[in-house]
Backbone as JSON, one array per atom type, in Angstrom:
{
  "sequence": "MRVFWRGLMASKFVRAVPNVISSLRLALAFVFPALPDDWRLPALIAGAMSDWIDGLIARRYKAMTVPGALLDAIADKLFTLSVLITIVMNGDAAWWQAVVVLLRDLAVAAIACYVMLVGRFDSFRRMRPRLPGKLTTTCVFIWLVALLAGAAAEAEWALFALAGMMSAIAGADYIGRFIRELRDHSSTMIST",
  "N": [[111.34, 69.4, 98.99], [110.67, 70.32, 96.46], [112.49, 72.41, 96.13], [114.83, 70.95, 95.99], [114.53, 69.56, 93.5], [114.38, 71.76, 91.78], [116.93, 72.83, 92.17], [118.46, 70.68, 91.19], [117.69, 70.62, 88.49], [118.7, 73.02, 87.63], [121.32, 72.57, 87.75], [124.77, 71.97, 86.73], [124.94, 69.48, 85.65], [122.44, 68.94, 84.38], [122.51, 70.96, 82.54], [124.51, 70.06, 80.9], [123.39, 67.97, 79.56], [122.08, 68.41, 76.93], [124.36, 68.67, 75.27], [125.56, 66.19, 75.61], [123.62, 64.55, 74.46], [123.71, 65.5, 71.81], [126.33, 64.74, 71.21], [126.07, 61.96, 71.29], [124.39, 61.61, 69.08], [126.13, 62.42, 67.11], [128.05, 60.38, 67.31], [126.39, 58.28, 66.52], [126.06, 58.95, 63.86], [128.48, 58.18, 62.77], [128.47, 55.41, 63.1], [126.2, 54.57, 61.8], [126.21, 53.67, 58.99], [127.28, 51.11, 59.31], [125.43, 49.67, 60.68], [123.14, 46.91, 61.03], [120.58, 46.24, 58.57], [118.0, 46.02, 59.74], [118.21, 47.58, 62.0], [118.46, 50.17, 61.21], [116.18, 51.85, 60.72], [115.03, 52.22, 63.38], [117.3, 53.49, 64.47], [117.45, 55.81, 62.93], [115.06, 57.08, 63.69], [115.6, 57.4, 66.41], [117.79, 59.16, 66.23], [116.56, 61.4, 65.04], [114.67, 62.04, 67.01], [116.41, 62.63, 69.11], [117.49, 65.02, 68.27], [115.34, 66.75, 68.54], [114.83, 66.49, 71.3], [117.25, 67.35, 72.57], [117.26, 70.06, 71.9], [114.89, 70.91, 73.11], [115.45, 70.48, 75.86], [117.67, 72.18, 76.16], [116.5, 74.71, 75.68], [114.48, 74.77, 77.65], [115.85, 74.59, 80.11], [117.58, 76.65, 79.94], [120.11, 76.17, 78.8], [121.55, 76.85, 76.6], [124.33, 77.28, 74.58], [127.03, 78.76, 72.68], [129.11, 76.93, 71.82], [127.63, 74.55, 72.24], [125.48, 74.87, 70.47], [126.87, 74.83, 68.08], [127.95, 72.23, 68.16], [125.54, 70.78, 68.09], [124.56, 71.52, 65.55], [126.59, 70.49, 63.87], [126.4, 67.75, 64.51], [123.78, 67.25, 63.61], [123.99, 67.74, 60.82], [126.0, 65.9, 60.02], [124.82, 63.48, 60.81], [122.5, 63.39, 59.19], [123.74, 63.41, 56.67], [125.2, 61.01, 56.8], [123.12, 59.12, 56.95], [121.87, 59.63, 54.48], [123.95, 59.01, 52.64], [124.26, 56.3, 53.19], [121.73, 55.32, 52.43], [121.73, 55.97, 49.7], [123.93, 54.45, 48.84], [122.91, 51.91, 49.27], [121.09, 51.8, 47.27], [118.52, 52.71, 47.61], [117.78, 55.28, 47.13], [118.45, 57.85, 44.73], [121.57, 59.5, 43.89], [121.23, 62.14, 43.11], [118.85, 62.8, 44.33], [119.61, 62.95, 46.98], [121.27, 65.19, 46.84], [119.37, 67.17, 46.19], [117.7, 67.23, 48.51], [119.55, 68.19, 50.22], [119.97, 70.84, 49.64], [119.55, 73.14, 51.28], [121.47, 72.67, 53.27], [123.77, 72.73, 51.73], [123.75, 75.4, 51.0], [124.15, 76.59, 53.51], [126.69, 75.55, 54.09], [128.2, 76.75, 52.05], [127.97, 79.45, 52.78], [129.19, 79.33, 55.29], [131.82, 78.69, 54.53], [132.46, 81.03, 53.12], [132.3, 82.89, 55.21], [134.4, 81.99, 56.82], [136.55, 82.5, 55.14], [136.54, 85.32, 54.8], [136.23, 86.26, 57.33], [133.82, 87.11, 58.62], [132.36, 86.52, 61.03], [130.58, 87.63, 62.87], [128.25, 88.31, 61.44], [127.36, 85.79, 60.63], [126.95, 84.54, 63.07], [124.71, 85.8, 64.09], [122.62, 84.7, 62.75], [119.76, 82.97, 63.18], [117.99, 79.86, 63.68], [115.12, 79.27, 61.64], [111.62, 78.95, 60.75], [111.38, 77.81, 58.01], [113.77, 76.28, 57.83], [113.49, 74.49, 59.97], [111.18, 73.12, 59.19], [112.17, 71.94, 56.89], [114.07, 70.13, 57.93], [112.33, 68.41, 59.3], [110.73, 67.44, 57.15], [112.68, 66.16, 55.56], [113.53, 64.11, 57.31], [111.12, 62.69, 57.57], [110.81, 61.77, 54.95], [113.11, 60.15, 54.78], [112.49, 58.23, 56.74], [110.26, 57.08, 55.5], [111.52, 55.92, 53.28], [113.24, 54.01, 54.51], [111.34, 52.49, 55.8], [110.05, 51.27, 53.77], [107.91, 52.38, 52.32], [105.13, 52.95, 50.03], [105.89, 53.57, 46.58], [104.75, 55.87, 45.45], [104.16, 57.43, 47.69], [106.75, 57.79, 48.7], [107.88, 59.36, 46.62], [106.24, 61.63, 46.71], [106.82, 62.58, 49.28], [109.56, 63.01, 48.97], [109.48, 65.07, 47.04], [108.27, 67.11, 48.55], [110.19, 67.41, 50.62], [112.42, 68.19, 49.1], [111.48, 70.59, 47.94], [111.06, 72.14, 50.28], [113.67, 72.23, 51.21], [114.95, 73.72, 49.2], [113.56, 76.16, 49.48], [114.26, 76.84, 52.13], [117.04, 77.03, 51.85], [117.24, 79.22, 50.05], [116.04, 81.16, 51.66], [117.88, 81.29, 53.75], [120.23, 82.16, 52.43], [119.3, 84.64, 51.48], [118.75, 85.98, 53.92], [121.35, 86.08, 54.97], [122.67, 87.7, 53.11], [121.21, 90.09, 53.49], [121.95, 90.56, 56.15], [124.72, 91.0, 55.86], [124.61, 93.31, 54.27], [123.25, 95.08, 56.01], [125.11, 95.18, 58.07], [127.28, 96.3, 56.73], [126.23, 98.84, 56.04], [125.89, 99.9, 58.58], [128.53, 100.05, 59.41], [129.49, 102.0, 57.65], [127.98, 104.26, 58.35], [128.86, 104.82, 60.92]],
  "CA": [[111.55, 68.54, 97.85], [110.6, 71.15, 95.26], [113.77, 73.13, 96.05], [115.82, 69.96, 95.55], [114.38, 69.35, 92.07], [114.75, 73.0, 91.1], [118.39, 72.89, 92.21], [118.99, 69.66, 90.3], [117.43, 71.02, 87.12], [119.56, 74.16, 87.31], [122.72, 72.16, 87.94], [125.61, 71.81, 85.55], [124.63, 68.17, 85.08], [121.32, 69.07, 83.45], [122.94, 71.85, 81.45], [125.39, 69.31, 80.01], [122.61, 66.93, 78.89], [121.93, 68.62, 75.49], [125.62, 68.39, 74.58], [125.75, 64.73, 75.64], [122.71, 64.0, 73.45], [124.28, 65.84, 70.5], [127.52, 63.89, 71.03], [125.6, 60.61, 70.97], [123.91, 61.67, 67.69], [127.35, 62.47, 66.29], [128.58, 59.01, 67.3], [125.47, 57.48, 65.72], [126.34, 59.27, 62.46], [129.64, 57.4, 62.33], [128.19, 53.97, 63.09], [124.97, 54.27, 61.06], [126.41, 52.82, 57.8], [127.65, 49.74, 59.69], [124.31, 49.02, 61.38], [122.32, 45.98, 60.23], [119.41, 46.89, 57.95], [116.87, 46.06, 60.67], [118.46, 48.57, 63.05], [118.6, 51.53, 60.66], [114.98, 52.67, 60.94], [115.01, 52.68, 64.78], [118.42, 54.43, 64.7], [117.05, 57.07, 62.31], [114.05, 57.69, 64.55], [116.3, 57.83, 67.64], [118.58, 60.35, 65.89], [115.63, 62.53, 64.84], [114.11, 62.39, 68.33], [117.46, 63.24, 69.93], [117.62, 66.41, 67.83], [114.23, 67.48, 69.15], [114.97, 66.45, 72.77], [118.34, 68.21, 73.07], [116.82, 71.45, 71.78], [113.88, 71.15, 74.14], [116.13, 70.58, 77.16], [118.5, 73.39, 76.15], [115.64, 75.89, 75.84], [113.74, 74.69, 78.92], [116.74, 74.81, 81.26], [118.49, 77.75, 79.59], [121.43, 75.56, 78.66], [122.02, 77.12, 75.24], [125.65, 77.91, 74.49], [127.53, 78.8, 71.31], [129.7, 75.62, 71.48], [126.57, 73.55, 72.18], [124.74, 75.08, 69.21], [127.75, 74.37, 67.01], [127.97, 70.76, 68.25], [124.23, 70.32, 67.64], [124.48, 71.7, 64.1], [127.5, 69.52, 63.24], [125.81, 66.42, 64.69], [122.62, 67.16, 62.71], [124.42, 67.65, 59.42], [126.7, 64.64, 59.79], [123.88, 62.38, 60.92], [121.69, 63.39, 57.97], [124.62, 63.02, 55.57], [125.5, 59.59, 56.97], [121.92, 58.37, 56.56], [121.68, 59.77, 53.03], [124.98, 58.23, 51.94], [123.92, 54.88, 53.37], [120.55, 55.02, 51.61], [122.15, 56.02, 48.3], [124.81, 53.29, 48.6], [122.05, 50.72, 49.24], [120.24, 51.87, 46.09], [117.15, 53.1, 47.97], [117.57, 56.64, 46.61], [119.48, 58.27, 43.76], [122.49, 60.5, 44.42], [120.7, 63.48, 42.86], [117.83, 63.07, 45.33], [120.34, 63.39, 48.18], [121.7, 66.58, 46.6], [118.2, 68.04, 46.25], [117.25, 67.44, 49.89], [120.62, 68.86, 50.95], [120.19, 72.2, 49.12], [119.68, 74.07, 52.4], [122.76, 72.42, 53.92], [124.8, 73.2, 50.82], [123.76, 76.87, 51.13], [124.78, 76.89, 54.8], [128.11, 75.23, 53.97], [128.81, 77.79, 51.21], [128.05, 80.67, 53.59], [130.2, 79.09, 56.32], [133.12, 78.82, 53.88], [132.67, 82.46, 52.86], [132.54, 83.53, 56.51], [135.75, 81.63, 57.26], [137.53, 83.16, 54.26], [136.59, 86.78, 54.98], [136.18, 86.57, 58.76], [132.59, 87.83, 58.99], [131.7, 85.64, 61.99], [129.49, 88.32, 63.55], [127.04, 88.18, 60.61], [126.95, 84.39, 60.66], [126.52, 84.2, 64.43], [123.37, 86.36, 64.35], [121.62, 83.94, 61.99], [119.06, 82.02, 64.05], [117.11, 78.93, 62.95], [113.78, 79.77, 61.38], [110.62, 77.93, 60.4], [111.67, 77.01, 56.81], [114.81, 75.31, 58.13], [112.94, 73.45, 60.84], [110.29, 72.31, 58.37], [113.02, 71.14, 56.0], [114.59, 69.01, 58.71], [111.2, 67.49, 59.54], [110.35, 66.8, 55.88], [113.75, 65.24, 55.15], [113.49, 62.92, 58.16], [109.93, 61.91, 57.22], [111.14, 61.09, 53.69], [114.06, 59.08, 55.08], [111.74, 57.18, 57.44], [109.45, 56.39, 54.48], [112.43, 55.07, 52.49], [113.69, 52.87, 55.31], [110.18, 51.68, 56.18], [109.54, 50.61, 52.58], [106.6, 52.95, 51.94], [104.78, 52.87, 48.61], [106.7, 54.44, 45.74], [104.07, 57.16, 45.28], [104.36, 58.18, 48.93], [108.16, 58.18, 48.76], [108.11, 60.46, 45.69], [105.55, 62.82, 47.22], [107.6, 63.07, 50.43], [110.81, 63.54, 48.42], [109.18, 66.37, 46.42], [108.04, 68.06, 49.63], [111.48, 67.66, 51.28], [113.25, 68.96, 48.17], [110.93, 71.95, 47.85], [111.34, 72.85, 51.53], [115.12, 72.46, 51.28], [115.25, 74.85, 48.31], [113.01, 77.37, 50.11], [115.07, 77.16, 53.3], [118.35, 77.49, 51.36], [117.06, 80.58, 49.53], [115.78, 82.02, 52.82], [119.14, 81.44, 54.49], [121.11, 83.02, 51.63], [118.72, 85.99, 51.5], [118.98, 86.58, 55.24], [122.77, 86.35, 55.12], [122.97, 88.88, 52.27], [120.66, 91.26, 54.21], [122.79, 90.75, 57.34], [125.96, 91.62, 55.4], [124.28, 94.66, 53.83], [122.96, 95.88, 57.2], [126.38, 95.36, 58.79], [128.09, 97.25, 55.95], [125.68, 100.19, 56.16], [126.18, 100.33, 59.95], [129.96, 100.39, 59.44], [129.68, 103.24, 56.91], [127.36, 105.38, 59.05], [129.51, 105.13, 62.2]],
  "C": [[111.56, 69.35, 96.54], [111.91, 71.92, 95.05], [114.86, 72.2, 95.55], [115.75, 69.78, 94.03], [114.75, 70.59, 91.27], [116.26, 73.15, 91.04], [119.02, 71.89, 91.26], [118.84, 70.08, 88.85], [118.33, 72.18, 86.69], [121.04, 73.79, 87.37], [123.46, 72.04, 86.62], [125.36, 70.48, 84.87], [123.53, 68.28, 84.03], [121.71, 69.96, 82.28], [123.86, 71.14, 80.46], [124.62, 68.29, 79.17], [122.44, 67.19, 77.39], [123.21, 68.31, 74.71], [125.93, 66.9, 74.55], [124.87, 64.09, 74.56], [123.24, 64.28, 72.05], [125.51, 64.98, 70.2], [127.13, 62.46, 70.67], [125.08, 60.54, 69.53], [125.09, 61.71, 66.73], [127.98, 61.08, 66.19], [127.71, 58.1, 66.43], [125.69, 57.73, 64.22], [127.48, 58.41, 61.94], [129.36, 55.91, 62.26], [126.99, 53.6, 62.22], [125.22, 53.38, 59.83], [126.72, 51.36, 58.15], [126.52, 48.99, 60.38], [123.63, 48.01, 60.46], [121.08, 46.69, 59.71], [118.24, 47.03, 58.92], [117.02, 47.13, 61.75], [118.41, 50.01, 62.52], [117.37, 52.4, 60.89], [114.88, 53.11, 62.4], [116.13, 53.69, 65.08], [118.09, 55.79, 64.1], [116.04, 57.8, 63.2], [114.69, 58.19, 65.84], [117.12, 59.1, 67.37], [117.7, 61.58, 65.72], [115.05, 62.99, 66.18], [115.17, 63.08, 69.2], [117.67, 64.7, 69.56], [116.53, 67.27, 68.49], [114.43, 67.58, 70.67], [116.09, 67.37, 73.26], [117.99, 69.68, 72.96], [115.8, 71.82, 72.84], [114.52, 71.35, 75.51], [116.95, 71.88, 77.24], [117.66, 74.65, 76.35], [114.98, 75.91, 77.21], [114.61, 75.06, 80.11], [117.82, 75.85, 80.98], [119.94, 77.27, 79.53], [122.0, 75.78, 77.26], [123.35, 77.85, 75.3], [126.08, 77.91, 73.03], [128.21, 77.47, 70.96], [128.64, 74.52, 71.38], [125.77, 73.65, 70.89], [125.56, 74.59, 68.03], [127.81, 72.84, 66.98], [126.66, 70.18, 67.72], [124.13, 70.4, 66.12], [125.38, 70.69, 63.37], [126.92, 68.11, 63.34], [124.62, 66.23, 63.75], [123.06, 66.92, 61.27], [125.11, 66.32, 59.14], [125.78, 63.43, 59.89], [123.04, 62.28, 59.65], [122.52, 62.92, 56.78], [124.94, 61.53, 55.62], [124.31, 58.73, 56.53], [121.72, 58.43, 55.05], [122.69, 58.96, 52.24], [124.67, 56.74, 52.02], [122.76, 54.48, 52.48], [120.91, 55.01, 50.12], [123.01, 54.79, 47.96], [124.01, 51.98, 48.54], [121.12, 50.7, 48.03], [118.79, 52.23, 46.39], [116.79, 54.5, 47.5], [118.71, 56.95, 45.64], [120.34, 59.37, 44.38], [121.92, 61.91, 44.24], [119.58, 63.82, 43.85], [118.49, 63.55, 46.63], [120.78, 64.84, 48.02], [120.52, 67.53, 46.74], [117.77, 68.3, 47.7], [118.32, 68.1, 50.75], [120.87, 70.29, 50.47], [120.37, 73.22, 50.24], [121.06, 73.91, 53.05], [123.92, 72.87, 53.04], [124.9, 74.72, 50.88], [124.45, 77.28, 52.43], [126.28, 76.64, 54.72], [128.84, 76.3, 53.14], [128.99, 79.08, 52.0], [129.12, 80.5, 54.67], [131.6, 79.2, 55.74], [133.45, 80.28, 53.61], [133.05, 83.19, 54.16], [133.97, 83.23, 56.99], [136.81, 82.33, 56.43], [137.67, 84.64, 54.55], [136.48, 87.2, 56.44], [134.97, 87.36, 59.2], [131.75, 87.0, 59.97], [130.52, 86.3, 62.67], [128.18, 88.19, 62.77], [126.5, 86.76, 60.66], [126.36, 84.02, 62.01], [125.11, 84.7, 64.72], [122.26, 85.62, 63.61], [121.02, 82.87, 62.9], [118.22, 81.07, 63.2], [115.71, 79.54, 62.79], [112.89, 78.64, 60.9], [110.96, 77.16, 59.12], [112.76, 75.95, 57.05], [114.31, 74.17, 58.98], [111.98, 72.54, 60.07], [111.07, 71.42, 57.41], [113.54, 69.92, 56.73], [113.51, 67.96, 58.94], [110.85, 66.73, 58.27], [111.41, 65.8, 55.42], [113.71, 63.97, 55.99], [112.25, 62.07, 57.86], [110.18, 61.13, 55.92], [112.09, 59.92, 53.95], [113.38, 57.92, 55.82], [110.91, 56.39, 56.43], [110.32, 55.46, 53.64], [112.83, 53.82, 53.27], [112.54, 51.94, 55.71], [109.58, 50.95, 54.98], [108.15, 51.09, 52.19], [106.37, 52.79, 50.44], [105.56, 53.91, 47.81], [106.07, 55.83, 45.58], [104.26, 58.04, 46.52], [105.8, 58.66, 49.05], [108.44, 59.38, 47.85], [107.44, 61.75, 46.16], [106.34, 63.43, 48.38], [108.94, 63.64, 49.98], [110.58, 64.93, 47.82], [108.98, 67.45, 47.48], [109.36, 68.42, 50.33], [112.39, 68.5, 50.39], [112.8, 70.4, 48.04], [111.26, 72.75, 49.11], [112.83, 73.15, 51.66], [115.53, 73.64, 50.4], [114.76, 76.17, 48.91], [113.88, 77.79, 51.29], [116.46, 77.65, 52.89], [118.28, 78.91, 50.84], [116.83, 81.57, 50.66], [117.09, 82.3, 53.57], [120.1, 82.37, 53.74], [120.6, 84.46, 51.65], [118.95, 86.69, 52.82], [120.44, 86.94, 55.44], [123.18, 87.58, 54.31], [122.44, 90.15, 52.95], [121.51, 91.58, 55.43], [124.11, 91.43, 56.95], [125.71, 93.07, 54.98], [124.01, 95.57, 55.02], [124.24, 96.17, 57.98], [127.25, 96.38, 58.06], [127.57, 98.67, 56.07], [125.9, 100.75, 57.56], [127.63, 100.79, 60.07], [130.21, 101.74, 58.76], [129.13, 104.43, 57.69], [128.03, 105.72, 60.38], [130.85, 105.75, 62.03]]
}
């Protein structure tokens, strides 16, 4: 029986599960604005949990692939953006608050555009998620949950400040690492 379960867990079916979960989160991003107000908080929690679960499964069963990582990143960004746009359009948050909590994502988008323009995919590909980025994602989702749950204004502002600060730190960390990666790559090219 143990051999059966080990074989099942190593199968292509289980390895496809993280990508299926990411695809469902991507679909949820597109339908989130149309959901009834009562469904948005559970949908937000489901989206946040799916991000954690697909990563856990991918690491546990060694199902990490470059296309899967790209799908996961796109699903994460679009889901967060969809939730933020919906919240701003409903008047639960100001547009500038959305920009502040998206500072990290704006930094990543700027670097991705640069990479596409100059073709430095190798430097971008070596950039792995780090603690500031993971903490930013957690803080942003906690702030969004507080907004949708109708938390006290003081709590919402404190959580927004924390999410904004973490987003700025993670954005600066990401830009700094990318600049170091480019510099290291350039010095390697010169010395060879």
